[in-house]
C-alpha positions in Angstrom: -10.6 6.3 11.6 -8.9 6.5 15.0 -10.1 3.6 17.2 -9.5 3.4 21.0 -9.9 0.0 22.7 -9.8 -0.9 26.5 -7.3 -3.6 27.0 -9.0 -4.8 30.3 -12.5 -5.1 29.0 -11.6 -5.8 25.3 -14.3 -3.3 24.4 -14.3 -0.5 21.7 -14.6 2.7 23.8 -14.2 5.6 21.3 -13.8 6.0 17.5 -14.0 8.9 15.3 -13.0 10.0 11.7 -9.4 11.1 11.2 -6.0 9.9 12.0 -3.5 12.6 13.3 -2.4 14.4 16.3 -5.5 16.6 16.8 -7.9 13.7 16.5 -6.1 11.6 19.1 -5.8 14.7 21.2 -9.7 15.2 21.2 -10.1 11.7 22.8 -8.1 12.8 25.8 -9.9 16.2 26.0 -13.2 14.0 26.3 -11.5 11.9 28.9 -10.3 14.7 31.0 -7.1 15.3 32.9 -8.2 13.3 36.0 -9.1 10.0 34.0 -5.8 10.7 31.7 -3.8 10.6 34.9 -5.1 6.9 35.7 -4.0 5.6 32.6 -1.1 3.2 33.2 -0.2 1.7 29.8 -0.9 2.5 26.1 -0.1 0.4 23.2 0.3 1.6 19.6 2.1 1.1 16.5 5.4 2.9 15.7 3.9 6.4 14.7 5.8 9.0 16.6 3.0 11.5 16.7 1.0 9.0 18.7 3.7 9.0 21.4 3.9 12.8 21.4 0.2 13.0 22.1 0.3 10.3 24.8 3.2 11.8 26.6 1.4 15.3 26.4 -1.9 14.0 28.0 -1.0 10.8 30.2 1.8 11.7 32.4 1.7 8.4 34.1 1.4 6.0 31.2 3.9 3.7 29.8 3.8 3.4 26.0 4.4 -0.1 24.6 5.0 -0.5 20.8 3.5 -3.4 18.9 6.0 -6.1 18.3 4.1 -6.9 14.9 5.2 -3.6 13.5 8.8 -4.1 14.7 9.1 -7.5 12.9 7.5 -5.9 9.6 10.2 -3.2 9.7 12.9 -5.9 9.7 11.1 -7.9 6.8 10.9 -4.7 4.8 14.7 -4.1 5.4 15.4 -7.7 4.2 13.3 -7.3 1.1 15.3 -4.1 0.3 18.5 -6.0 0.6 17.1 -8.8 -1.7 16.0 -6.3 -4.2 19.5 -4.7 -4.3 21.1 -8.1 -4.8 18.6 -8.8 -7.6 19.2 -5.5 -9.4 22.9 -5.9 -9.1 22.5 -9.3 -10.9 20.4 -8.0 -13.6 22.8 -5.1 -14.2 25.7 -7.7 -14.5 23.7 -9.5 -17.1 23.4 -12.8 -14.9 19.6 -13.4 -15.6 19.7 -16.9 -14.2 21.0 -15.7 -10.8 18.4 -12.9 -10.9 15.6 -15.1 -11.5 16.6 -17.5 -8.7 16.8 -14.5 -6.3 13.4 -13.2 -7.3 12.0 -16.8 -6.6 13.7 -16.8 -3.1 11.5 -14.1 -1.8 8.9 -16.2 0.1 11.8 -18.5 1.6 13.3 -15.3 3.1 10.1 -13.9 4.3 8.5 -16.9 5.9 9.2 -18.0 9.6 11.7 -21.1 9.5 9.2 -23.4 11.3 6.8 -22.8 8.2 9.1 -23.4 5.5 8.4 -26.2 2.9 11.2 -28.7 1.8 11.7 -26.7 -1.4 11.8 -23.2 0.5 14.4 -24.8 2.9 16.5 -25.7 -0.1 16.2 -22.3 -1.5 17.4 -20.8 1.7 20.4 -23.1 1.8 21.2 -21.8 -1.7 21.0 -18.2 -0.7 23.5 -19.1 2.1 25.9 -20.2 -0.5 25.6 -17.7 -3.2 25.2 -14.4 -1.3 26.6 -14.1 2.0 25.4 -10.5 2.5 21.7 -11.5 1.8 21.8 -14.4 4.1 23.1 -12.2 6.9 20.2 -9.8 6.5 18.0 -13.0 6.8 19.7 -13.9 9.9 19.3 -10.3 11.4 15.7 -10.5 10.6 15.3 -13.7 12.4 17.2 -12.7 15.5 14.9 -9.8 15.9 11.9 -11.9 15.5 13.2 -14.3 18.2 13.8 -11.5 20.5 10.4 -10.4 20.2 8.9 -13.9 20.6 11.0 -14.6 23.9 9.8 -11.3 25.5 10.9 -10.5 29.3 14.5 -10.2 30.1 15.7 -12.9 27.8 14.1 -10.8 24.9 15.4 -7.6 26.1 18.9 -9.0 26.4 18.7 -10.5 22.8 17.4 -7.2 21.6 20.5 -5.5 23.0 22.7 -8.1 21.3 20.7 -7.5 17.9 21.2 -3.8 18.1 25.1 -4.2 18.6 25.3 -6.5 15.6 22.8 -4.5 13.3 24.6 -1.3 13.9 28.0 -2.8 12.6 26.8 -5.2 10.0 27.4 -2.8 7.1 24.1 -3.5 5.6 22.6 0.0 5.2 18.9 -1.0 5.5 19.6 -2.8 8.9 22.0 0.1 10.1 19.0 2.4 9.4 16.7 -0.1 11.1 19.0 -0.2 14.2 18.7 3.7 14.6 14.8 3.5 14.3 14.5 0.8 16.9 17.0 2.8 19.2 14.6 5.7 19.1 11.7 3.4 20.1 13.7 1.2 22.4 11.9 2.2 25.7 8.5 1.4 24.2 9.7 -1.8 22.6 11.3 -2.9 25.9 8.1 -2.0 27.7 6.1 -4.3 25.4 8.6 -7.3 25.7 8.5 -6.8 29.6 4.8 -6.4 29.9 3.6 -8.5 27.0 1.0 -5.8 26.0 0.5 -5.7 22.2 -1.8 -4.2 19.7 -3.3 -7.5 18.8 -6.6 -6.5 20.5 -6.9 -3.4 18.6 -6.1 -5.1 15.3 -8.9 -7.7 16.1 -11.4 -4.8 16.8 -10.1 -3.1 13.4 -10.8 -6.5 11.5 -14.4 -6.7 13.2 -15.1 -3.1 12.1 -14.1 -3.9 8.4 -16.5 -7.1 8.5 -19.3 -4.5 9.8 -18.6 -2.5 6.8 -18.5 -5.4 4.2 -21.7 -6.9 5.6 -23.6 -3.5 5.3 -22.0 -3.0 1.7 -20.5 0.2 3.0 -21.8 3.3 4.9 -23.0 6.7 3.5 -21.1 8.2 6.4 -18.6 7.3 8.9 -20.9 8.3 11.8 -23.2 5.5 10.8 -20.4 2.9 10.8 -19.1 4.2 14.3 -22.6 4.0 15.7 -22.9 0.4 14.7 -19.4 -0.5 15.8 -20.1 0.9 19.1 -23.5 -1.1 19.3 -21.7 -4.3 18.3 -18.2 -4.1 20.0 -18.6 -1.4 22.6 -20.9 -3.2 24.9 -23.6 -0.6 24.4 -27.2 -1.6 25.4 -29.6 1.2 24.5 -33.3 1.0 25.3 -35.3 0.0 22.3 -38.9 1.5 21.5 -41.5 -1.1 22.6 -39.2 -3.3 24.4 -38.6 -3.7 28.1 -35.3 -4.2 29.6 -34.8 -7.6 31.1 -35.0 -7.5 34.9 -32.8 -9.8 37.0 -34.5 -11.5 39.9 -32.5 -12.9 42.9 -33.9 -16.2 44.2 -33.6 -16.7 48.0 -33.5 -20.3 49.2 -36.2 -20.9 51.9 
């Protein structure tokens, strides 16, 4: 499904089956040109088709790209480097080195502040035995730090990271630098504004919980109706029940 959430109220405002350009465009068609023109910021993941639809319908909106997806790209690039090094060790017949590289996966993935003592030792071992893999780890960590810093500091560190990654001679990170340059305006807008997709991901999780509690739905329409009732602030009149009336107490 495509899910639209209002960042100001935190409410689910629209959902429909489908996940493509025509589906998203149908939301803006319902909203109408006047209200589309009032939208100031839109957060999303890195899908380029989302940016195309937003640009076509919301002339005054700044698109921000969710930082979580940027860091996940760096983690994927790091794991690609690790697999290349691991495969090279296997082809060379060094099974012991290949086994240790395979066991270093979580030490490379985890944030430094969450590493166990054993994983810190594994990371130190990687720094000694494979400089290229350790540089890939440092590239991942510097990008993550830029995302965490946000604001002017984050944007300055992002510029430094792009310069480093572009000349690092590690193909997955050179390609990642190209990807980030294409999305740089949206990433910098996210670092400046602090707007992320965390609220949308939270709503998505709650929709999954609704599905799990119901043991599934026969149709997406039933799921959407219950999601709008639970998460959209809807308060329909129920048969046989009176809507509560608020009374104002006036002091004598």
